[in-house]
PDB file of N, CA, C and O in Angstrom:
ATOM      1  N   MET A   1      15.683 -11.424  18.069  1.00  0.00           N
ATOM      2  CA  MET A   1      14.814 -10.359  17.507  1.00  0.00           C
ATOM      3  C   MET A   1      14.654 -10.630  16.038  1.00  0.00           C
ATOM      4  O   MET A   1      15.595 -10.822  15.267  1.00  0.00           O
ATOM      5  N   ASN A   2      13.194 -10.627  15.669  1.00  0.00           N
ATOM      6  CA  ASN A   2      12.955 -10.927  14.337  1.00  0.00           C
ATOM      7  C   ASN A   2      12.898  -9.720  13.553  1.00  0.00           C
ATOM      8  O   ASN A   2      12.045  -8.890  13.870  1.00  0.00           O
ATOM      9  N   THR A   3      13.649  -9.489  12.603  1.00  0.00           N
ATOM     10  CA  THR A   3      13.534  -8.304  11.571  1.00  0.00           C
ATOM     11  C   THR A   3      12.759  -8.358  10.949  1.00  0.00           C
ATOM     12  O   THR A   3      12.412  -7.241  10.564  1.00  0.00           O
ATOM     13  N   THR A   4      11.911  -9.544  10.374  1.00  0.00           N
ATOM     14  CA  THR A   4      11.077  -9.366   9.388  1.00  0.00           C
ATOM     15  C   THR A   4       9.692  -8.665   9.843  1.00  0.00           C
ATOM     16  O   THR A   4       8.998  -7.894   9.180  1.00  0.00           O
ATOM     17  N   ILE A   5       9.503  -9.086  10.999  1.00  0.00           N
ATOM     18  CA  ILE A   5       8.203  -8.338  11.605  1.00  0.00           C
ATOM     19  C   ILE A   5       8.305  -6.836  11.808  1.00  0.00           C
ATOM     20  O   ILE A   5       7.384  -6.056  11.565  1.00  0.00           O
ATOM     21  N   LEU A   6       9.579  -6.475  12.302  1.00  0.00           N
ATOM     22  CA  LEU A   6       9.794  -5.046  12.359  1.00  0.00           C
ATOM     23  C   LEU A   6       9.774  -4.324  11.073  1.00  0.00           C
ATOM     24  O   LEU A   6       9.266  -3.215  10.903  1.00  0.00           O
ATOM     25  N   ARG A   7      10.454  -5.147  10.052  1.00  0.00           N
ATOM     26  CA  ARG A   7      10.514  -4.221   8.672  1.00  0.00           C
ATOM     27  C   ARG A   7       9.056  -4.288   8.027  1.00  0.00           C
ATOM     28  O   ARG A   7       8.764  -3.457   7.168  1.00  0.00           O
ATOM     29  N   LYS A   8       8.093  -5.300   8.437  1.00  0.00           N
ATOM     30  CA  LYS A   8       6.867  -5.263   7.928  1.00  0.00           C
ATOM     31  C   LYS A   8       5.872  -4.095   8.420  1.00  0.00           C
ATOM     32  O   LYS A   8       5.036  -3.410   7.830  1.00  0.00           O
ATOM     33  N   SER A   9       6.293  -4.160   9.674  1.00  0.00           N
ATOM     34  CA  SER A   9       5.499  -3.070  10.494  1.00  0.00           C
ATOM     35  C   SER A   9       5.840  -1.615  10.113  1.00  0.00           C
ATOM     36  O   SER A   9       4.991  -0.768   9.835  1.00  0.00           O
ATOM     37  N   VAL A  10       7.391  -1.386  10.132  1.00  0.00           N
ATOM     38  CA  VAL A  10       7.604  -0.168   9.434  1.00  0.00           C
ATOM     39  C   VAL A  10       7.070   0.490   8.209  1.00  0.00           C
ATOM     40  O   VAL A  10       6.573   1.613   8.125  1.00  0.00           O
ATOM     41  N   LEU A  11       7.272  -0.468   7.198  1.00  0.00           N
ATOM     42  CA  LEU A  11       6.769  -0.429   5.882  1.00  0.00           C
ATOM     43  C   LEU A  11       5.096  -0.290   5.912  1.00  0.00           C
ATOM     44  O   LEU A  11       4.517   0.362   5.043  1.00  0.00           O
ATOM     45  N   GLY A  12       4.474  -0.876   6.851  1.00  0.00           N
ATOM     46  CA  GLY A  12       3.154  -0.894   6.972  1.00  0.00           C
ATOM     47  C   GLY A  12       2.750   0.653   7.253  1.00  0.00           C
ATOM     48  O   GLY A  12       2.019   1.331   6.531  1.00  0.00           O
ATOM     49  N   ILE A  13       3.302   1.017   8.305  1.00  0.00           N
ATOM     50  CA  ILE A  13       3.403   2.364   8.910  1.00  0.00           C
ATOM     51  C   ILE A  13       3.472   3.490   7.903  1.00  0.00           C
ATOM     52  O   ILE A  13       2.608   4.337   7.675  1.00  0.00           O
ATOM     53  N   ALA A  14       4.748   3.332   7.300  1.00  0.00           N
ATOM     54  CA  ALA A  14       5.272   4.317   6.139  1.00  0.00           C
ATOM     55  C   ALA A  14       4.177   4.430   5.051  1.00  0.00           C
ATOM     56  O   ALA A  14       3.778   5.521   4.644  1.00  0.00           O
ATOM     57  N   GLY A  15       3.703   3.215   4.593  1.00  0.00           N
ATOM     58  CA  GLY A  15       2.727   3.045   3.474  1.00  0.00           C
ATOM     59  C   GLY A  15       1.451   3.454   4.040  1.00  0.00           C
ATOM     60  O   GLY A  15       0.887   4.098   3.155  1.00  0.00           O
ATOM     61  N   LEU A  16       0.771   3.403   5.000  1.00  0.00           N
ATOM     62  CA  LEU A  16      -0.283   4.078   5.577  1.00  0.00           C
ATOM     63  C   LEU A  16      -0.338   5.615   5.596  1.00  0.00           C
ATOM     64  O   LEU A  16      -1.312   6.287   5.256  1.00  0.00           O
ATOM     65  N   ALA A  17       1.056   6.159   6.119  1.00  0.00           N
ATOM     66  CA  ALA A  17       1.186   7.398   6.127  1.00  0.00           C
ATOM     67  C   ALA A  17       1.305   7.956   4.890  1.00  0.00           C
ATOM     68  O   ALA A  17       0.575   8.900   4.590  1.00  0.00           O
ATOM     69  N   PHE A  18       2.172   7.489   4.063  1.00  0.00           N
ATOM     70  CA  PHE A  18       2.247   7.869   2.462  1.00  0.00           C
ATOM     71  C   PHE A  18       0.764   7.820   1.919  1.00  0.00           C
ATOM     72  O   PHE A  18       0.294   8.778   1.305  1.00  0.00           O
ATOM     73  N   ALA A  19       0.138   6.815   2.137  1.00  0.00           N
ATOM     74  CA  ALA A  19      -1.260   6.682   1.290  1.00  0.00           C
ATOM     75  C   ALA A  19      -2.213   7.937   1.973  1.00  0.00           C
ATOM     76  O   ALA A  19      -2.824   8.654   1.180  1.00  0.00           O
ATOM     77  N   GLY A  20      -2.321   8.161   3.220  1.00  0.00           N
ATOM     78  CA  GLY A  20      -2.932   9.082   3.785  1.00  0.00           C
ATOM     79  C   GLY A  20      -2.665  10.386   3.595  1.00  0.00           C
ATOM     80  O   GLY A  20      -3.559  11.203   3.818  1.00  0.00           O
ATOM     81  N   GLY A  21      -1.589  10.744   3.221  1.00  0.00           N
ATOM     82  CA  GLY A  21      -0.861  11.958   2.708  1.00  0.00           C
ATOM     83  C   GLY A  21      -1.449  12.239   1.397  1.00  0.00           C
ATOM     84  O   GLY A  21      -2.058  13.281   1.154  1.00  0.00           O
ATOM     85  N   LEU A  22      -1.243  11.218   0.487  1.00  0.00           N
ATOM     86  CA  LEU A  22      -1.883  11.215  -0.975  1.00  0.00           C
ATOM     87  C   LEU A  22      -3.268  11.652  -0.890  1.00  0.00           C
ATOM     88  O   LEU A  22      -3.709  12.622  -1.506  1.00  0.00           O
ATOM     89  N   ALA A  23      -4.010  10.831  -0.027  1.00  0.00           N
ATOM     90  CA  ALA A  23      -5.305  11.197  -0.084  1.00  0.00           C
ATOM     91  C   ALA A  23      -5.816  12.438   0.524  1.00  0.00           C
ATOM     92  O   ALA A  23      -6.791  12.938  -0.037  1.00  0.00           O
ATOM     93  N   ALA A  24      -5.367  12.999   1.508  1.00  0.00           N
ATOM     94  CA  ALA A  24      -5.533  13.990   2.309  1.00  0.00           C
ATOM     95  C   ALA A  24      -5.264  15.394   1.339  1.00  0.00           C
ATOM     96  O   ALA A  24      -6.028  16.344   1.161  1.00  0.00           O
ATOM     97  N   GLY A  25      -4.207  15.212   0.912  1.00  0.00           N
ATOM     98  CA  GLY A  25      -3.589  16.316   0.009  1.00  0.00           C
ATOM     99  C   GLY A  25      -4.527  16.993  -0.830  1.00  0.00           C
ATOM    100  O   GLY A  25      -4.854  18.145  -0.549  1.00  0.00           O
ATOM    101  N   PRO A  26      -5.072  16.311  -1.994  1.00  0.00           N
ATOM    102  CA  PRO A  26      -6.047  16.680  -2.932  1.00  0.00           C
ATOM    103  C   PRO A  26      -7.423  17.197  -2.091  1.00  0.00           C
ATOM    104  O   PRO A  26      -7.985  18.268  -2.318  1.00  0.00           O
ATOM    105  N   LEU A  27      -7.759  16.419  -1.289  1.00  0.00           N
ATOM    106  CA  LEU A  27      -9.221  16.643  -0.360  1.00  0.00           C
ATOM    107  C   LEU A  27      -9.017  17.982   0.038  1.00  0.00           C
ATOM    108  O   LEU A  27      -9.778  18.864  -0.358  1.00  0.00           O
ATOM    109  N   ASN A  28      -7.843  18.274   0.953  1.00  0.00           N
ATOM    110  CA  ASN A  28      -7.632  19.353   1.779  1.00  0.00           C
ATOM    111  C   ASN A  28      -7.596  20.527   0.600  1.00  0.00           C
ATOM    112  O   ASN A  28      -8.153  21.592   0.868  1.00  0.00           O
ATOM    113  N   HIS A  29      -7.049  20.391  -0.511  1.00  0.00           N
ATOM    114  CA  HIS A  29      -6.733  21.224  -1.493  1.00  0.00           C
ATOM    115  C   HIS A  29      -8.062  21.691  -1.959  1.00  0.00           C
ATOM    116  O   HIS A  29      -8.247  22.891  -2.162  1.00  0.00           O
ATOM    117  N   HIS A  30      -9.002  20.807  -2.140  1.00  0.00           N
ATOM    118  CA  HIS A  30     -10.387  20.982  -2.655  1.00  0.00           C
ATOM    119  C   HIS A  30     -11.253  21.804  -1.794  1.00  0.00           C
ATOM    120  O   HIS A  30     -11.882  22.767  -2.232  1.00  0.00           O
ATOM    121  N   THR A  31     -11.282  21.418  -0.560  1.00  0.00           N
ATOM    122  CA  THR A  31     -12.426  21.542   0.421  1.00  0.00           C
ATOM    123  C   THR A  31     -12.022  22.991   0.970  1.00  0.00           C
ATOM    124  O   THR A  31     -12.877  23.848   1.189  1.00  0.00           O
ATOM    125  N   THR A  32     -10.587  23.209   1.187  1.00  0.00           N
ATOM    126  CA  THR A  32     -10.265  24.578   1.634  1.00  0.00           C
ATOM    127  C   THR A  32     -10.317  25.656   0.518  1.00  0.00           C
ATOM    128  O   THR A  32      -9.288  26.014  -0.055  1.00  0.00           O
ATOM    129  N   THR A  33     -11.474  26.137   0.237  1.00  0.00           N
ATOM    130  CA  THR A  33     -11.512  27.245  -0.703  1.00  0.00           C
ATOM    131  C   THR A  33     -11.840  28.429  -0.154  1.00  0.00           C
ATOM    132  O   THR A  33     -11.903  29.438  -0.855  1.00  0.00           O
TER     133      THR A  33
END
């Protein structure tokens, strides 16, 4: 089992989710008025 690939995929998914949350937060806050 290659833990490097697993770690990269987990970090990638977490990074995408974190960036998506940061991007969607202010946008939702501005558009939902």
